N, C-alpha and C positions, 0 to 999 in steps of 0.2 A: 411608645415601646411596650410590648407585652410585659406584664408585671413579673411573670415567672422568669422571662428572659433577663429582665433587669436584676432580680434577686440572684439568679445563678451567676450572672456576669460579675456582680460585686463580690460574690463569695470566691470566685476562681481567679480574679484579676491579679491578686498578689501572690498566687501560688506558682510553683515551678510547673513546667509542662507535664512531668511525670505525675505530680500530685493531681493536676487537673484531670488527666486521663483516668486515674484511679477512681476519682469521685464520679466522673461521668459513666464509668463502667458499672459502678455499684448501683446507681440510681436509675429508676425507670423513666428516663427522659425521652420525650417524643422526638423522632428524627428531625422534624421541622424546627423544634425549639433548640436542639443541639446544633443544627446548622447555623441558626441565627447567633447563638452564643459564640461558636467557634469563629464566625466571621468577625465579631466584635473583638474577640481575644487576639485575633491576628494583628491588630493594631497596637496591642499592649507591648511594651518593651521588655524583651526577655532578659536583657542585661543592661547595665548603665542606668539611664533615667527611667523613672516610673511614669505611669499614665498622666499623673497630675503635672509632672514637669513638662511633658509634651504639650498638654493643653495650655500651660502657662506660656510656653514658647510660641505656640500658635497665636495666642491672644496678643502677645507682644508684637509679633510680626504683623498682625492685622492693624494694630494701632499705628505702627510705622507706615503701613500702606495707606491708612486713612490720612495720615499727616501729608504724604505725597511729596515732601520736599527733598531735593537732592542733598546728599550729605557732604559734598565737597568735590574736589578735583582728583582725578586719577590719571597719573602720567600726563600725557598731552591732552587729556579729555576733560571737559567741564560738564558737570551734570546739568540737565535741563529739567527733567521731570521723571517721576517714578512710572515705569511701565507695568510692573507687576512684581509680586513677591510670593514666597511660599517655599516649602521644602527647606533647602539649605541656605537660600539667599534671596537677593532681590535683583531686579534688572531695571536699569535706568536708561532713558534716552539721553545721549550725551553728544557733544560736538567738540571738534578740535579747538583748542585754545591757543595753539602755538602760531597760528596764522600761516602755516605752510600751505595747507589746502583747506577748502571748505568740505566738511564731511560729517555726516551724522552716523552714529554707531549706537549699538545697544551694549551697555557695559553691565556685566554681571559681577556681583560681589557677594562674599559670604555674609550671612546674617550676623547679628551681634554675637551669636554663640560660635562664631567662626574660629575661635581659638581652640575649639575641641579638635583633637588630632584626627578623629575619624572623618569629620566634616571637611577639614582642610585637605586631607588625603583624597577624598572623593572629588573635591573641587579641582585640585591639581590634575587628577586623572581625567576629569571632563575636558579640561583645557587641552590635554594631550590627545585625547580621542578625537575631539573636533578638528584639531590641527591636522590630523591624518586623513581627514575626509574631504573630498572635493567632488561635489555632485550638485546639479542645479536644484534638486529637491531637498537639499540639506543646507541649513544656514552655515556660512563659512566664517572662519576666524580671520580677524583683521589684525589683532594685536593682543599682547598679554604682558603683564608686568606686576609690580607690587606697589602699594601705596606707601606714603612716607612712614606709616607705622608698621609696615611689613606685611599687610594683608594682601593676598593675591587678588587680581582682578582679571577679567577676560573681556576684550572688546570684540564684538561680533557684528556681522552684517545686520543693519537695522531693517526689519521687514515691516513696511507700512501696509498692513493688511488686516484681515479679520479671520477669526477662527473658521476652520473649514466647514463646520456644521452650519454656521450662519451664512457663509458664502454659498454653500450647496443648496440651501433652502430656496434660493432664487432661481435655480436651474432645473432643467428637465432630468429625468432619471438617467438617460444615456449619457448626458454631460457629467452627472455626478459620478457615474462609473468610470468615465474617461479620466476625470480629475483624480479619483481614487487610485487608478493605475499609476499615475505619476508619483503618488505617495509611495506605492509599492516599490517603484523603481528605486526611490531613495533608501527605503528600508533594506531592500535586497542588496544594494550597494554597500550599506553598512555591514550587513551580514557577511558579504564576501571579504570584508576587511576584519572579520572575526569580532564584530561589535554588535551586541544586543542592546537595544534602546531601553526596554523594560518600563517605559512610562508613556506609551503611545496613547494619546487621547486628543479630542478635538482642539482643546486649548493649546496643545503643543504642536499643532499643525496650522500655520497661518497661510492664507492665500493672498498674494500681493495683487496690485492693481492690474497686472498683466495676466492674471489667472494661474500663476505658477505657485504651487504649494511648497512650503518650506518646513522641514522638521526642525523643531527647537528642543532645547532642554535635554541634554544627555547627562544630566546630573546624577542619575542612578544607573547609567549604562554600565555594562561590564564587558570585559574581553572573554571570548569563549575559552581561551587557553589559560585563564586564571585558575589557580589551584584553590583559592579561597574566595569568599565573597563577604566583604566587610559590611555590606548593607543587608545581609540576609536576615539577621535578627536584631541588629542594633537599631537601625532606623528604617522602618517600612515607609519610605517616602513615595507612595503610589496612590492611585485613585481607584477605589473599589469597583466602580461601575465599568472600568475598562481593564482591570487587572485580571490576569489568568488565575485559575484555581491554584496552580502550584505556587504562585506568588503569595496568595492569601494564606496558603499553608506554610510558607517559608521553605518550600522544597527547592530542589535544584532547578535552575532555569536555563533554557536554551533558546534557539531561534523560534521554537514552537511557542514560546511566551509571546513574542512579538506577533506571530500569526494570530493568536487568540485576540490580542488587543486590536490588531487591524480589523479583525472580524467585528469586534464590538464597535469600532469607529464606523465601519461601513453600515452596520445595523442602524446606528444613530443617523447617518446621512440619509438613509432610505426611509426610516420610519419616524424620525423626529425624537427618538428617545433611545437610551442605551438598553442593551438586552436585559439589564438587571433592574430597570425601573418598571414599576407596575403601571405608571402613567394614569391618565384620567379616563381611559377607555374601558368601560366595564366588560367589554367583550375580550379585551386583551389581558387575560388573567395569567399569572405566573404560578404554575403548579409546583408543589414541592413533593418530590417522589424519592423515597429512600435517601433523604438528607441532601439531595442535589436539586437546585432550581432548574425547572424545565422552561426553556426560553420560547416564547410564542413565535411561530413562523412569521417572518416579516410581512408576508402577504395578508396575514390576519389583521395587521395594523394599517397596511396600505394595499388595498386590493388591486391597484393599478400595476403593481410590480409583477414581472414574469415569475412563473412558478419555479424556474430553475434557481432563483435567488434563495428560495427556502433551503434547497439542498446545499448550495454553495456555503451559505452562512452556517448551516447546521454542522457542516464539516469543519469550518474554521473555528467554531466555538465548542468543539468537543471538550469534555472535561479531561479526557485522557490525552496528554500531549502527543503520544504516538499515533493517535487516530486522526489528528488534524492533517492539514496539508503538509507535505514533507518539507516545503520551503515556501517563502513568499512568492517566488517565481511561479511555483505550481498554483498557488492561490490566484495570482494575476492571470495565468494562462486560462483558468476557468472563466474569469471575468471576460477576457478577450473572446473566448469561445461563445459566451452568451451574446456579446455585442455583434459577433459575426454569424449568429444563428447556427453555430456548430454545437455538437453534443458536449456537455460538460462532464468531466470525470466524476464530480461529486455525486451526480445522479446515478451513474452506473455502479458506484461503490456503496450505495445506500443499503441494498439488500444484505450484502456481506457484513456490513457494520452491524446491522440489527441482529443478524445471526450470531455474531460474536458476542454482542451484549446479552443476548438470550442465554447463550451457553455459560457465560460468566455468572449470571444471576441464578440460573436454574440448572447447574451442572449435574446434579444427581438425577432429576427426572430425565434429563436429556440423554442419559446413557441408555435409556430404553429405546431400542430401535423402532418399536411400534409407535411410540409417541412422536419420534422424529418423522416417520413416514406420514403419519396422520397430519402433522403440522405442515409438511411440505405439500401434501395433496390439497389441503385446504387453501394454502397460499396460491397454488397453481390454479385452483378453481376461481379464486377471487381475481387473480391476474387476468385469466382468460375472459372473465365476465367484463372486467374493466376495459380490456382491449376491444371487445365487441362494441361496447358503448362508444369508445373513442373512435372506432372506425366509422360508425354511423354518423357521428358528429363531423368527422373529417369529410365524409362524402357530402353532407349537407353544405358545409362551408365551401368546399371545392366547387360544387355546382353553382353556388351563389357568386363566387369569384369569377367563374367562367362566364356567367350571365352578364356580369358587369362589363366584361370585355366585348361581348356581343353588342351591348348597348353602345359602347364607345365606337365600334365600327359603323353603327348607324348614325351616331351623333356627328362624327367627323365629316360626314357628307353634307351637313347643313352649315350655313354661314353663321358666325357670331356665337359659337358654342364653346369657346375656350373655357369659360367659368364652369360650365357643366362637365367638361372633360377633366378639369382640375379636381372637381368633387369626386368624379369616378376614380381618379388616381388615389386621392387621399383615403377614400373608403376602401378601395382594394388593398392598399398597404396596411390599413388597420386590421383587416381580416387576415391577411397573410402573416403579419407579425404574430397574431394570436395562434394561428395554425402552425407556423414554423417552429415555435417553441416546443411543440409536441411531436415533431416529425423525426425524432432521433430513431435510427435503426429501421426505418420504413422506406426502402428504396422507391417503391411506387409513389408514395406520397411526396418524398423528396423530389422526384422527377417532376411531379405535377406543380409543386410550389416553385421549383427553380424556373420552370417554363413561365409561370405566372409573373415572377419577378422580372424576367426578361421582357415580357410584354408591357409591364408597367414602365420599365426603363424607356422603351420605345415611345410611349406616349409622353413620358417626362421630357426627353431631350435627345434621343439618338436621331441625328439628322438624315434618316433614310425615308421619312415620310413626315407629314405635318405633325408637329409636336408642340410642347409648351415651352421649349427653350431652356429647360432646367437641366443643363448638361452635367453639372457636378452631382446633382441628385440622381440622375440617370446612371452615372458611373457607380455610385454607391449601391444602387439596386442591382446592377450587373455583378458587382463583387459578391453580393449575397447570393445571387443566382449561381455564380460560378462555384462557390463553396458547396452549395447543395448538390449540384450536378456532379462535382468531383467525388462527393461522398457516395453518390449512386454508383459511379464507375468503379470506385474502390470495392464496393460490395458486389457489383455485377459487371465485370470488365467487358462483357460482350453485349451489353445493353445498347442496341443500335440507336434507339431514340435518344438516349443520354449522349451518345457520340455526336449526333446531329445537333443537339442543344449546346453541347460544348463548342462545336464549330461556330454556331450562330452567336453565342455569347462572346467568344473571342473576336468574331467579326465586328460586333457592336462596340466592343472595347477598343478595337483597332481604329474605328471611325472617330470615337470620342478622343482617343489619344492624339490623333492627327489634328482635330479641330481645336482641342485645348492646348495644342503646342507642348505636349509632354516631352520629356527628354528624348533626344534623337535615338532612334532604334526601338523605342517602345512599341510604336505602331507596327513596325516591321515584324517584331517578335509575335505580336498578336496575329498578324496576317499569316505567318508561317504556322502558327498553332491552329488557326482556323482551317488552312489548307490541309494540314495533317489529319485533323479530325474528319474532314469531308472525305479524305481518301480512305480512312478506316471504315467510315460509314458505308461507302459505295462498294468496298471490297467484300462486305458481308451481305450484299443483296442490292436490289433495285431501290428506286426512290419510293418511299411509302406514300400512300394516298394522302393528299392534302399538304404534302411537304415539298412540292415542286418549287413553289416560290421561294421558300426558305433556302433551298439548296442553291438555286441559281443567283439569287440576290447576293449570297455570301461569295460565290465564285466570282461574280462580276466585280464586286468591290475589292476583293482581295487582289485580283488582277490589276485594278487601278492603283492600289496601294503599292504593289511591287514596282509599278512604273514610277510612282512618285519617289520611291526610295532607290532609283537608278538600278533596278533589277530587271532590265528590259528582257533579257533572254528567258529568265524565269517567268516573267509576266506573259510573254508570248506563248511559251510552252503550256502554261496552265490555261491561258485563254483559249487556245486551239482545242485542248482536251475538253474543256467545258462546252465550247461551241459544238463539237461533235456530239457530245451528250445531249445538248438541247435539240439538235436536229434529229437525233435518234428517237427521242420521245415526243417529237412533233410539238415543240414549244417555240413558235416563231417570235413571240415577244421576248422570250429569254435569249433567243439567238440574237435579236436586235440589240439588246442591252450589252451582250458580250462583244458584238461587232463594234459598238461605240467605244468600248474600252480598247479593243484591238486597234481601231483607227488611231487612237491617241498614241499607242505604242509606235505605230508606223510614223506618225507625225514627229515624235521626238527623235526618231532615227533619221529623219530627213526624207523618208519615202512618202512624199506628199501626194503623189498620184494614187498610190495604194491606200493611203489614209483617207483621201477623199472618196474613193470607191467604197471602202468599208463603211465610212460615215453615212454616205447616201443610202446604201443598202440598209443600214441600221435605222435611219429615219423612216424609210419606206415600211419596214417591219413594225416599227413602233407607232406609226401614225394611227391614232384611234379612229380618225375619220369623222367623228361626231363631236359637236361642242358639248354634249351632255355626257361625255365619257367619264369614266372613273378618274378621280383626281390623281391617283398614283400613276395611271396610264399617261395622263396628260403631262405630268412632271417628267416621266421617263422620255417622252417625245421631246420635251423642251431640252433635256440634256443632250439628245442626239442633234438637235438643231444648233445648240451652242457649239458642239464639237465640229459640226460642218462649217459653221460661221468662222470659227477660229482657224480652221485649216485653210479656208479661202483667203482670209486676211486677219492677222492679229498684229496690231500696230507694234512694229519693232520686235516681232517674235517670229517663230518658225511658221511660215505660211506661204501660200502661193502668190500673195500680193494682189489678189483680185477683190479690191475693196468694195466696189459697187455690188457684186454678188453677195459678199459677206454682210453688208448692211441690210439687204433684202431678207436674208435668212434670219439674222439676229432680230430684225424688226418683227418678224412673225413670232419668234420666241417671246419677245417682250410683250406683244399684245396678249398672248396666252397667259403669261405670268401676271400681267396687270389684272386680267379678269379673275384669275384664281385668288390672287392676294386680296382683291376687293371684296371677296365673299366673307372673309373673316379678318378684320383689321388686327386682331390679337394673335393670330396664328403666326408663330415665328418662322416655321419652315417655308411656307409659301411667301412670306414677306422677305426672307433672306434670299430665296431664289429670284424673286422679282428684282431685288437690289443688285444681285450678281449679274443677271442678264442686262439690266439697265446700265451698269458700269461698263460692260463690254461694248454695248451699242454706242454709248456716249463717247467712249474712247475712239471708236471708228469715225463718229460724226464730227469730232472736234476739228478735223481737217477741212471738211466741206460745209458743215452747218454748225458753227460754234454756238449759236444761240440755242438751238435745240439740244445740243450736247449739254450745255449748262442746265437747261430745264430738266433733262432726264437725271443728271447728277443730283439736282435738288430734290426730285421725287424720291430717289433712293435714300437720300439723307433723312428726309422726313419720316420715311417708314422705319428706318433703323433707330432713329432718335426715340421712337415710341417704345422700344424694347429696353427695359431697364436691367441693370446688373447682369449683363450678358457679354462675355468676352468676344464671341463671334460677331455680335452686332457692332461692337466698338471697332473691330478690325475692318468690317465693311465700311464703317464711317470714315476711317483713315484712308482707305482706298479711294472712296468717292471724293473726299476733301482734297487729297493730293492730285487726283486726276483732273478735277475741275479747274485747277490752277491754269492749265494750258489753254483751254478755250476762253477763260476769263482774260488772259493776257492778250489773246487775239482780239478780244472785244475792248481792249484798253481799260478794263475794270480792275485797275491795279490795287485799289483799296480792298475790294472784295477778295482778290487773290491773296493778299496779305492776311486777311482775317481767316481765310480757309487754311492757310499754312499754319497760323498760330494755333487754330483748333486741332489740326492734325498732330502737331508736335505735342500739344497738351495730352491728347489721348495716347500717343506713343509713350509719353512719360508715365501716365497712369498704368499702362500695361507693362511697364518695365522694359520697353523695347529701345528706348533712346532717352538720354544719352547712354552710350554703351561703348565698351572697349573693343568690340568687334561687331560687324554687321554682315548678315548673310546676303549673298548675291541674289537680287530679285525679290528681296523681302520688302515689307512695308516701309521700313526705315530707309532702305535704298531708294525706293520710288519717291518718298517724301523729300529726301535730301536733293535728289535730282530736280524735283519740281521747285525746290527752294533756289537752286542754282539758276534755273531759267527765270525765276522772278527777279533775282538780283541783277542778272544781265539785262533784262527788259527794262528795269528801272535805273540803269546807268552804272551799276556797281559790278562791272565786268571782273575786276580783280577779286572781289568777294566771291563771285560765282566760281571762278577758277579755284580759289582756295577751298570752297565747299567740295568740289569734284575731286581735288587731290586728297583731301582728308578722307573723303568717302572711299576712294580707291585703297588708301592705307588701311582703313578699318575693315574693308572686305578681305584684303589679303592677310589680315590678322586673325580672321575667323578660323575656327577649328570645327570641321575640316575646311581646308581652303578650297576656293573654286577650282574646278578641273576643266578649264576651257579646252584642253587638248583631248579630253575623253568624253565630255558631255556637250552635245550640240547646244542644249539649252543654256548652259553656262557660257559657251562661246558667244552666243547671240547677246546675252546680257552684258558680258564684258566688252564686246565690240561696241555696243551702244554707249557705254561709258567712255571708251576711247574716242568715239566719234564726237560725243557731246563736249568733252573736255578740249579736244583739238579745235573744235569750232569756236569755243570760248577764247582759247589762246589767240586764234587768228583775229577775233573781234578786238582783242586787247593789243593787237599789233605785236605779237610775240611768235613769229613763225618757227623759231628753232624747236621749242618744246612741242608745238603743234605737229611739226614734221616727224618728230620722234614717236608720238602717239599714233600717227597715221601709219608709220612704218610697222609698229607693233600690230596694228589692226590688219594690215595687209599680210604680214607674216602668219597671223592666226588663221586667216582664211586660205592661205596657200597650204597650210598644214591640213585643213579639212578637205581641200581639193584633192590632196594626195590620198586622204583616208576614204573619201567618198567621191571617186572620180566620176565626172559627167553628171553630178547631181545638180539639178536646175536651181535649187535654192542656194546651194553653196556657191555656184557660179555667179548668181545674181549678187550675193554679198561680196564676192571677190571683185566683181566689176565695180561695185559701189565703193569699196575700200581703195581701189586704184584711182578714183577720181578725186579732185580737189575742188 
C-alpha cells in the first residue's frame, strides 16, 4: 500500500464522516490518493464496532473455518462438514437424522456473534426473503427453526456445484452469455418481488451438475420498500470487487446496485478478472481519472470478444446508477440481442452518454455555442471517416464470403468433398460473425449478410440439395438470417429483395420444422409466411435476374407442405398459380417440379388418372436426358419418378395397383440415386434420398422377390448407419428395420426379423416416439407395431398379435388430433389397413365375432367414401375388397 495512503487512512479511521471531509477538503490530496483512502474508509464501521473489532471477528471466523468441524445438530439435521463462512455466519452440509427421509441440505447459522441484535435481525430477514422466492435460479428454502439454545438456523437446498466463474472458464463465450442470462432471470425475479440482493459475486452463484446456476446468500439483501437500512453503515458485509460505487459510499441502494454487480460478474466471466483488479496483464491498465477508476474494455483483455460487449458492460458498470440499465431485464435483453446478432441498445446510447458526461464536467465552456458546434463538426468528421473505412472493410469481407460460396458450388459437383464443404461453412460463419456485429443500421449490408447466412444454412442441413446433415445448426443460421432480413424490412418496407429472402428463409425453416418433427402447425405457419412474402414480392414487379430458381423452389415446396398439412384446396390453388407463372416465363423444369406437387394433390384426393397424367408430364419435363447432368436436376427427376411409382402402386396406400409398372419406375429411380450416393459416401442428402427410394422399392418387391427386398433394405440401413447424431437418419433406419420384417418372415428368417424389430423399437425409444400415450396414424410407431404383430402371428403367438393391434388402435384414437377417416382419404386407407390386419388375426385365432365387427366397420368406411367420391376406381376397388372374406 502507498505510504501516503496508509498514513492518511490511519489518521482518518477513528474520525466521524464530517471530520474526515473537513480534513480532506483542507489538504492538497491527489484525487487518486483520495479515492484509495475513501475506498478503505468505506469498510470502517461508522457506529458500533471499530475496525479492530471487525478484523478480530474475521480472524475468529477464519479459525472456525479452518477447524471445519460441525458444531452439532440443528432440529432434524446433523452437521456433516463446513461448506463456507463469512459475513454474519457459516454454512454447513447437513443430513436429516430423524430417519424420515434421506436428504442433504445446506444449514446456515449465525456466527458466534449472533447474539448481536442487528445480525440476528438480518438473519431472520434473510430467512423470510428466501422463503418468499421460488425460481430455478435461486436456492430455495427447505426448513427453518431454532437450536436448543435459541439460535435461528436456515435449511436450504444443497447445491453440489462450483462457482460460476470456475464453471464458465471451461465453456465458450456464447455459452457463458447464455449461462449469465439464467442468472439474470433469477435476479430479475427477485426484483419483481421487491428484493435487492446487494452481494452478487461469483462465489454466491453456484452452477450445479446440470448446468443450472443458483443464487445464494441473501444475507444483506433488502426490500425496496424498506424505510431504513440496518446494514447501510453498521456492517458493510460486501465484496469491493463486485460492489457498486453507491454501496462503497454507503449511499441509497436500488435495483441498479444489482445491475452493477451483475456487470462485474459478467466482466469476470468474460475476462477472468473483476473490473477492479489490475491483473497481471501490463496492457490492461486501470486509469484513475478525477477520482474514479476507469475500467478497461473487456476486449482489451480478451480480443476474441465481440466489440458490442464493451458497450454493454460499460453501460452496466456506470458510476451513476441512473446511467446504467433501467432493469436487469433490459441488461439481459442487450445480451440476447448480441447472441441473435441484433443491435444492442447500449451501443446506440453511447454518444448521448458521453455528451452528458462532457456537459457535467465542462458545463461552463459548453455554454458557448461556437465550442459546441466545433465539437460536433469534429465528431461528424471522425464518424464519417470511420464509416468510410468500415464500408471498405465490409466490401472486402463481403466479396470474400461470396467467393467461398462460389467455391462450394464447384466443390459439391465432385465426390468425396464433404470435409472441404465443412471447412467452407466454418470459415464463412467466422467471417459472417465478425461482419454481423458491425451491421447495425446498414440495410444493404444486413441484406447481404442475411442472404449469406441463408446459404450457409443450406450447405449445413436444409434438405433441398446435398448438405452436411447438420439440421439444428442450419436452423440456428436461418434464425440469424431471419432477424437480419426483418431489420432490413423494418427500415425499408418496400425492399423487394428483402421480401424474397424473407420468403426463402421461411421456406427453409418450413422444411426443417417438418423434418425435425417440430410442434404441429409450425411448418404450416412457415409455409403461409413464405407464400405471403412471395405474393408481396411478385406484386411489386417481375422476377429479378438470377432469382428464378429461388422463387419456384419456394413455391413448389410450399405447395407440398400445404398438402402434407391437409390443405388440399389451398395447395391446388397456389400450385396452379405458380404453374401458370412458370409457363409464362418459359421455365419447363420449374413447371415440371410444380406438376409433380400437383400430381400428389390429385393422388391424395383419389383422382389417380389425373395424378398419373400430371406425374408423367412432370417426369418428361424434368428428365435431364444425360448421365452427366447437374446433381440437382437428377434429384428433381428422381422425385418425379418416385411420385409416378407411388401413384402406380404403393403397397396398401392410395394407388392404381399396377405393381409391375411401379417396380420398373422405382427401379430406375433407385439406380440413379445409387450412382449419385456412391460419388460421396459422406453426403447426407444423396444418401438419404438413396435410402428413401430403396425403401419404397423394397416394399414393392417383398411380395414378388423377398430376397432382393431384404438386400435393398440392408443397403439403405448401411448408408444411414454411417450418419451419426442425425434424427432424420434414425427415422429412415426405423422405416427400413420395420419394413424388412415382412420379407424376412416370408423367407422364414424369424431370428433376423426379431432382431430388426428390437433395433427399431430401440431407436423409437431414443427418439421419444415409443412408448407413448398416443400414436399418430401412419407414423413410424404405427408401422413398427404392425410389423411386430405380424411377427408374433408368424411365430405362433396369434393372441399376442391381436393384443398389439387392439392396443395400437386405442393409442391411435387417443391421439390429438384424432384420425379423420371420414374426411381424409389417406387416413381412411391407413385405418382400413388396421381393420383388415386385426380382423385377419382374429380369424387366425378362431374368433369370428370380433373379426366380423371389424370387417363391418371397414365396409362402412368405404361405403362412406363411395358416396363422397362416386364412381372413383380406387374407392370401388377398396369397397370390393372390404366386402370379401
